[in-house]
BALOBA-1460 file (C-alpha; in Angstrom, 3 decimals):
// residues 226
<rec num="1" residu="x" x="75.944" y="2.921" z="-51.872"/>
<rec num="2" residu="x" x="77.754" y="2.700" z="-48.586"/>
<rec num="3" residu="x" x="76.700" y="0.506" z="-45.693"/>
<rec num="4" residu="x" x="75.507" y="3.501" z="-43.618"/>
<rec num="5" residu="x" x="73.310" y="4.799" z="-46.441"/>
<rec num="6" residu="x" x="71.807" y="1.349" z="-46.983"/>
<rec num="7" residu="x" x="71.104" y="1.027" z="-43.257"/>
<rec num="8" residu="x" x="69.382" y="4.427" z="-43.175"/>
<rec num="9" residu="x" x="67.263" y="3.569" z="-46.209"/>
<rec num="10" residu="x" x="66.258" y="0.225" z="-44.708"/>
<rec num="11" residu="x" x="65.373" y="1.839" z="-41.370"/>
<rec num="12" residu="x" x="63.279" y="4.532" z="-43.042"/>
<rec num="13" residu="x" x="61.417" y="2.011" z="-45.169"/>
<rec num="14" residu="x" x="60.689" y="-0.370" z="-42.290"/>
<rec num="15" residu="x" x="57.425" y="0.346" z="-40.450"/>
<rec num="16" residu="x" x="57.743" y="1.374" z="-36.829"/>
<rec num="17" residu="x" x="56.407" y="-0.965" z="-34.187"/>
<rec num="18" residu="x" x="55.123" y="-0.712" z="-30.648"/>
<rec num="19" residu="x" x="58.607" y="-0.276" z="-29.185"/>
<rec num="20" residu="x" x="59.549" y="2.463" z="-31.646"/>
<rec num="21" residu="x" x="56.781" y="5.089" z="-31.461"/>
<rec num="22" residu="x" x="56.872" y="8.310" z="-33.415"/>
<rec num="23" residu="x" x="56.980" y="11.779" z="-31.929"/>
<rec num="24" residu="x" x="53.274" y="12.286" z="-32.584"/>
<rec num="25" residu="x" x="52.415" y="9.103" z="-30.706"/>
<rec num="26" residu="x" x="54.564" y="10.114" z="-27.740"/>
<rec num="27" residu="x" x="52.942" y="13.558" z="-27.655"/>
<rec num="28" residu="x" x="49.510" y="11.932" z="-27.910"/>
<rec num="29" residu="x" x="50.286" y="9.717" z="-24.900"/>
<rec num="30" residu="x" x="51.647" y="12.569" z="-22.780"/>
<rec num="31" residu="x" x="48.733" y="14.880" z="-23.545"/>
<rec num="32" residu="x" x="46.351" y="12.012" z="-22.808"/>
<rec num="33" residu="x" x="47.891" y="11.495" z="-19.374"/>
<rec num="34" residu="x" x="47.654" y="15.210" z="-18.566"/>
<rec num="35" residu="x" x="44.033" y="15.288" z="-19.740"/>
<rec num="36" residu="x" x="43.200" y="12.223" z="-17.655"/>
<rec num="37" residu="x" x="44.752" y="13.815" z="-14.563"/>
<rec num="38" residu="x" x="42.791" y="17.032" z="-15.095"/>
<rec num="39" residu="x" x="39.577" y="15.023" z="-15.464"/>
<rec num="40" residu="x" x="40.268" y="13.188" z="-12.187"/>
<rec num="41" residu="x" x="40.837" y="16.485" z="-10.363"/>
<rec num="42" residu="x" x="37.618" y="17.880" z="-11.895"/>
<rec num="43" residu="x" x="35.446" y="15.201" z="-10.301"/>
<rec num="44" residu="x" x="37.345" y="14.958" z="-6.997"/>
<rec num="45" residu="x" x="37.911" y="18.592" z="-5.984"/>
<rec num="46" residu="x" x="35.609" y="20.083" z="-3.354"/>
<rec num="47" residu="x" x="35.707" y="23.597" z="-4.817"/>
<rec num="48" residu="x" x="33.143" y="24.142" z="-7.559"/>
<rec num="49" residu="x" x="34.977" y="26.995" z="-9.269"/>
<rec num="50" residu="x" x="38.200" y="24.980" z="-9.356"/>
<rec num="51" residu="x" x="36.263" y="22.073" z="-10.852"/>
<rec num="52" residu="x" x="35.048" y="24.325" z="-13.677"/>
<rec num="53" residu="x" x="38.591" y="25.583" z="-14.336"/>
<rec num="54" residu="x" x="40.008" y="22.048" z="-14.376"/>
<rec num="55" residu="x" x="37.239" y="21.171" z="-16.819"/>
<rec num="56" residu="x" x="38.712" y="23.833" z="-19.114"/>
<rec num="57" residu="x" x="42.073" y="22.045" z="-18.939"/>
<rec num="58" residu="x" x="40.404" y="18.703" z="-19.677"/>
<rec num="59" residu="x" x="38.528" y="19.972" z="-22.724"/>
<rec num="60" residu="x" x="41.629" y="21.806" z="-23.942"/>
<rec num="61" residu="x" x="43.610" y="18.563" z="-23.724"/>
<rec num="62" residu="x" x="40.960" y="16.829" z="-25.828"/>
<rec num="63" residu="x" x="41.302" y="19.585" z="-28.435"/>
<rec num="64" residu="x" x="45.061" y="18.963" z="-28.593"/>
<rec num="65" residu="x" x="44.396" y="15.241" z="-29.035"/>
<rec num="66" residu="x" x="42.121" y="16.007" z="-31.989"/>
<rec num="67" residu="x" x="44.856" y="18.157" z="-33.509"/>
<rec num="68" residu="x" x="47.336" y="15.300" z="-33.190"/>
<rec num="69" residu="x" x="44.813" y="13.055" z="-34.966"/>
<rec num="70" residu="x" x="44.707" y="15.594" z="-37.873"/>
<rec num="71" residu="x" x="41.071" y="16.446" z="-37.091"/>
<rec num="72" residu="x" x="41.519" y="20.215" z="-37.120"/>
<rec num="73" residu="x" x="37.833" y="21.057" z="-37.519"/>
<rec num="74" residu="x" x="36.807" y="18.938" z="-34.511"/>
<rec num="75" residu="x" x="39.633" y="20.481" z="-32.474"/>
<rec num="76" residu="x" x="38.486" y="24.053" z="-33.130"/>
<rec num="77" residu="x" x="34.865" y="23.087" z="-32.504"/>
<rec num="78" residu="x" x="36.003" y="21.645" z="-29.176"/>
<rec num="79" residu="x" x="37.686" y="24.934" z="-28.274"/>
<rec num="80" residu="x" x="34.957" y="27.286" z="-29.496"/>
<rec num="81" residu="x" x="31.878" y="25.397" z="-28.301"/>
<rec num="82" residu="x" x="32.964" y="23.467" z="-25.233"/>
<rec num="83" residu="x" x="35.752" y="25.624" z="-23.804"/>
<rec num="84" residu="x" x="34.317" y="28.927" z="-25.024"/>
<rec num="85" residu="x" x="30.598" y="28.298" z="-24.466"/>
<rec num="86" residu="x" x="29.819" y="25.341" z="-22.221"/>
<rec num="87" residu="x" x="32.385" y="26.200" z="-19.545"/>
<rec num="88" residu="x" x="31.348" y="29.872" z="-19.621"/>
<rec num="89" residu="x" x="27.742" y="28.712" z="-19.187"/>
<rec num="90" residu="x" x="28.787" y="26.631" z="-16.173"/>
<rec num="91" residu="x" x="30.620" y="29.598" z="-14.645"/>
<rec num="92" residu="x" x="27.562" y="31.810" z="-15.155"/>
<rec num="93" residu="x" x="25.453" y="29.120" z="-13.483"/>
<rec num="94" residu="x" x="27.815" y="29.056" z="-10.509"/>
<rec num="95" residu="x" x="27.681" y="32.830" z="-10.210"/>
<rec num="96" residu="x" x="23.899" y="33.057" z="-10.558"/>
<rec num="97" residu="x" x="23.331" y="30.374" z="-7.928"/>
<rec num="98" residu="x" x="25.904" y="32.037" z="-5.641"/>
<rec num="99" residu="x" x="28.055" y="28.953" z="-5.325"/>
<rec num="100" residu="x" x="30.683" y="29.164" z="-2.563"/>
<rec num="101" residu="x" x="34.187" y="30.138" z="-3.636"/>
<rec num="102" residu="x" x="35.948" y="27.989" z="-1.045"/>
<rec num="103" residu="x" x="35.506" y="24.306" z="-0.246"/>
<rec num="104" residu="x" x="31.866" y="23.281" z="-0.313"/>
<rec num="105" residu="x" x="30.705" y="20.492" z="2.042"/>
<rec num="106" residu="x" x="27.843" y="19.737" z="-0.353"/>
<rec num="107" residu="x" x="30.362" y="18.775" z="-3.056"/>
<rec num="108" residu="x" x="31.472" y="15.760" z="-1.019"/>
<rec num="109" residu="x" x="29.447" y="12.578" z="-0.749"/>
<rec num="110" residu="x" x="29.664" y="9.326" z="1.138"/>
<rec num="111" residu="x" x="28.894" y="7.343" z="-2.024"/>
<rec num="112" residu="x" x="32.363" y="7.682" z="-3.525"/>
<rec num="113" residu="x" x="32.910" y="3.957" z="-4.029"/>
<rec num="114" residu="x" x="29.474" y="3.461" z="-5.544"/>
<rec num="115" residu="x" x="30.074" y="6.362" z="-7.916"/>
<rec num="116" residu="x" x="33.505" y="4.989" z="-8.820"/>
<rec num="117" residu="x" x="32.035" y="1.563" z="-9.548"/>
<rec num="118" residu="x" x="29.342" y="3.047" z="-11.791"/>
<rec num="119" residu="x" x="31.903" y="5.227" z="-13.599"/>
<rec num="120" residu="x" x="34.274" y="2.312" z="-14.284"/>
<rec num="121" residu="x" x="31.396" y="0.111" z="-15.487"/>
<rec num="122" residu="x" x="30.111" y="2.877" z="-17.781"/>
<rec num="123" residu="x" x="33.596" y="3.516" z="-19.184"/>
<rec num="124" residu="x" x="34.159" y="-0.201" z="-19.826"/>
<rec num="125" residu="x" x="30.784" y="-0.514" z="-21.544"/>
<rec num="126" residu="x" x="31.485" y="2.559" z="-23.691"/>
<rec num="127" residu="x" x="34.916" y="1.269" z="-24.751"/>
<rec num="128" residu="x" x="33.488" y="-2.145" z="-25.580"/>
<rec num="129" residu="x" x="30.663" y="-0.642" z="-27.657"/>
<rec num="130" residu="x" x="33.007" y="1.648" z="-29.596"/>
<rec num="131" residu="x" x="35.558" y="-1.084" z="-30.289"/>
<rec num="132" residu="x" x="32.862" y="-3.544" z="-31.346"/>
<rec num="133" residu="x" x="31.134" y="-0.970" z="-33.581"/>
<rec num="134" residu="x" x="34.282" y="0.142" z="-35.414"/>
<rec num="135" residu="x" x="36.081" y="-3.205" z="-35.489"/>
<rec num="136" residu="x" x="35.701" y="-3.640" z="-39.247"/>
<rec num="137" residu="x" x="35.681" y="0.055" z="-40.181"/>
<rec num="138" residu="x" x="38.388" y="1.244" z="-42.543"/>
<rec num="139" residu="x" x="39.350" y="4.844" z="-43.252"/>
<rec num="140" residu="x" x="39.530" y="5.833" z="-46.912"/>
<rec num="141" residu="x" x="42.851" y="7.636" z="-47.164"/>
<rec num="142" residu="x" x="42.272" y="8.523" z="-50.816"/>
<rec num="143" residu="x" x="39.036" y="10.415" z="-50.143"/>
<rec num="144" residu="x" x="38.351" y="13.551" z="-48.164"/>
<rec num="145" residu="x" x="40.024" y="13.743" z="-44.755"/>
<rec num="146" residu="x" x="37.878" y="12.316" z="-41.982"/>
<rec num="147" residu="x" x="38.191" y="15.467" z="-39.898"/>
<rec num="148" residu="x" x="37.522" y="17.965" z="-42.677"/>
<rec num="149" residu="x" x="34.700" y="20.490" z="-42.566"/>
<rec num="150" residu="x" x="32.827" y="18.890" z="-45.481"/>
<rec num="151" residu="x" x="32.695" y="15.370" z="-44.067"/>
<rec num="152" residu="x" x="31.982" y="16.476" z="-40.499"/>
<rec num="153" residu="x" x="29.239" y="18.915" z="-41.501"/>
<rec num="154" residu="x" x="27.526" y="16.348" z="-43.729"/>
<rec num="155" residu="x" x="27.596" y="13.731" z="-40.980"/>
<rec num="156" residu="x" x="26.429" y="16.168" z="-38.295"/>
<rec num="157" residu="x" x="23.475" y="17.710" z="-40.099"/>
<rec num="158" residu="x" x="22.345" y="14.520" z="-41.835"/>
<rec num="159" residu="x" x="22.706" y="11.818" z="-39.192"/>
<rec num="160" residu="x" x="23.054" y="13.679" z="-35.874"/>
<rec num="161" residu="x" x="20.912" y="16.792" z="-36.251"/>
<rec num="162" residu="x" x="18.337" y="15.720" z="-33.617"/>
<rec num="163" residu="x" x="20.907" y="15.089" z="-30.807"/>
<rec num="164" residu="x" x="22.598" y="18.367" z="-31.797"/>
<rec num="165" residu="x" x="19.382" y="20.345" z="-31.295"/>
<rec num="166" residu="x" x="18.504" y="18.397" z="-28.121"/>
<rec num="167" residu="x" x="21.860" y="19.379" z="-26.609"/>
<rec num="168" residu="x" x="21.201" y="23.062" z="-27.301"/>
<rec num="169" residu="x" x="17.782" y="22.808" z="-25.602"/>
<rec num="170" residu="x" x="19.410" y="21.088" z="-22.612"/>
<rec num="171" residu="x" x="21.942" y="23.904" z="-22.214"/>
<rec num="172" residu="x" x="19.166" y="26.490" z="-22.441"/>
<rec num="173" residu="x" x="17.190" y="24.636" z="-19.746"/>
<rec num="174" residu="x" x="20.267" y="24.637" z="-17.486"/>
<rec num="175" residu="x" x="20.653" y="28.412" z="-17.859"/>
<rec num="176" residu="x" x="16.948" y="29.033" z="-17.175"/>
<rec num="177" residu="x" x="17.135" y="26.790" z="-14.088"/>
<rec num="178" residu="x" x="20.108" y="28.766" z="-12.772"/>
<rec num="179" residu="x" x="18.166" y="32.025" z="-13.193"/>
<rec num="180" residu="x" x="15.137" y="30.576" z="-11.350"/>
<rec num="181" residu="x" x="17.309" y="29.380" z="-8.463"/>
<rec num="182" residu="x" x="19.013" y="32.758" z="-8.191"/>
<rec num="183" residu="x" x="15.653" y="34.575" z="-8.025"/>
<rec num="184" residu="x" x="14.433" y="32.182" z="-5.312"/>
<rec num="185" residu="x" x="17.604" y="32.748" z="-3.307"/>
<rec num="186" residu="x" x="17.164" y="36.533" z="-3.576"/>
<rec num="187" residu="x" x="13.525" y="36.275" z="-2.413"/>
<rec num="188" residu="x" x="14.531" y="34.160" z="0.595"/>
<rec num="189" residu="x" x="17.311" y="36.604" z="1.473"/>
<rec num="190" residu="x" x="14.905" y="39.565" z="1.278"/>
<rec num="191" residu="x" x="12.400" y="37.769" z="3.551"/>
<rec num="192" residu="x" x="15.099" y="36.980" z="6.099"/>
<rec num="193" residu="x" x="16.384" y="40.556" z="6.082"/>
<rec num="194" residu="x" x="12.901" y="42.024" z="6.624"/>
<rec num="195" residu="x" x="12.165" y="39.770" z="9.621"/>
<rec num="196" residu="x" x="13.215" y="41.226" z="13.065"/>
<rec num="197" residu="x" x="16.105" y="39.661" z="14.916"/>
<rec num="198" residu="x" x="15.147" y="36.950" z="17.396"/>
<rec num="199" residu="x" x="11.709" y="36.484" z="15.897"/>
<rec num="200" residu="x" x="10.068" y="39.147" z="18.147"/>
<rec num="201" residu="x" x="7.492" y="41.624" z="16.936"/>
<rec num="202" residu="x" x="8.083" y="45.233" z="17.976"/>
<rec num="203" residu="x" x="5.326" y="46.643" z="20.219"/>
<rec num="204" residu="x" x="3.300" y="49.634" z="19.032"/>
<rec num="205" residu="x" x="2.007" y="50.546" z="22.512"/>
<rec num="206" residu="x" x="3.211" y="53.833" z="23.986"/>
<rec num="207" residu="x" x="4.312" y="54.137" z="27.607"/>
<rec num="208" residu="x" x="3.022" y="56.821" z="29.961"/>
<rec num="209" residu="x" x="5.258" y="58.645" z="32.367"/>
<rec num="210" residu="x" x="3.946" y="58.703" z="35.969"/>
<rec num="211" residu="x" x="5.159" y="61.444" z="38.325"/>
<rec num="212" residu="x" x="7.029" y="60.307" z="41.422"/>
<rec num="213" residu="x" x="4.999" y="60.086" z="44.660"/>
<rec num="214" residu="x" x="1.711" y="59.313" z="43.001"/>
<rec num="215" residu="x" x="-0.007" y="55.967" z="42.852"/>
<rec num="216" residu="x" x="-1.890" y="55.093" z="39.715"/>
<rec num="217" residu="x" x="-5.541" y="54.516" z="40.270"/>
<rec num="218" residu="x" x="-6.699" y="51.001" z="39.768"/>
<rec num="219" residu="x" x="-10.102" y="49.445" z="39.294"/>
<rec num="220" residu="x" x="-10.782" y="49.423" z="43.071"/>
<rec num="221" residu="x" x="-10.346" y="53.200" z="43.322"/>
<rec num="222" residu="x" x="-12.794" y="53.765" z="40.530"/>
<rec num="223" residu="x" x="-15.367" y="51.551" z="42.244"/>
<rec num="224" residu="x" x="-15.008" y="53.432" z="45.552"/>
<rec num="225" residu="x" x="-15.774" y="56.798" z="44.004"/>
<rec num="226" residu="x" x="-18.982" y="55.711" z="42.348"/>
């Protein structure tokens, strides 16, 4: 065995470290950065329709991350349910409530720093809870893949069936609320259109034409002829 062959065999057998990431890890990092940027634009843009479209990019980036983690079933569920259903539901809600296409002043708030503080605190708490909960968890590589249909379906419909059904009811309530708001907006628009301009009521009295040279008789004339 030559020196070059021995070096290649030693390099292939040695585990890669933090400074020598694999192609999958590099792709995971790049897709994560793009997804993070799309999420930031989603919550900072002042156009509601653009926010919904950037949400599509964010959820699509999460699906790619699941694919890189060899969780194919979760990735396709992410695409079919969230990108294909939830975002479409949001777009229908925007259309039914007649949301403005351009920049909306109602989408901006003066509580940006308070919202940012709450978001960072919630994210830190979520990361701490997840890391603490799965600190001693080991993945069984000899068993069924963690992202397979069998394992995911058994976990979903045995341990998480109640939150799953609660989420479906929540989405249905959001759609019903959008329909109610759209009907109220149509009723208000019909009332405004039926009201006369300027708030005046048209008079139903008819005018009488008086010939020129004659003076209309008043109450005094009637009293004099009695």
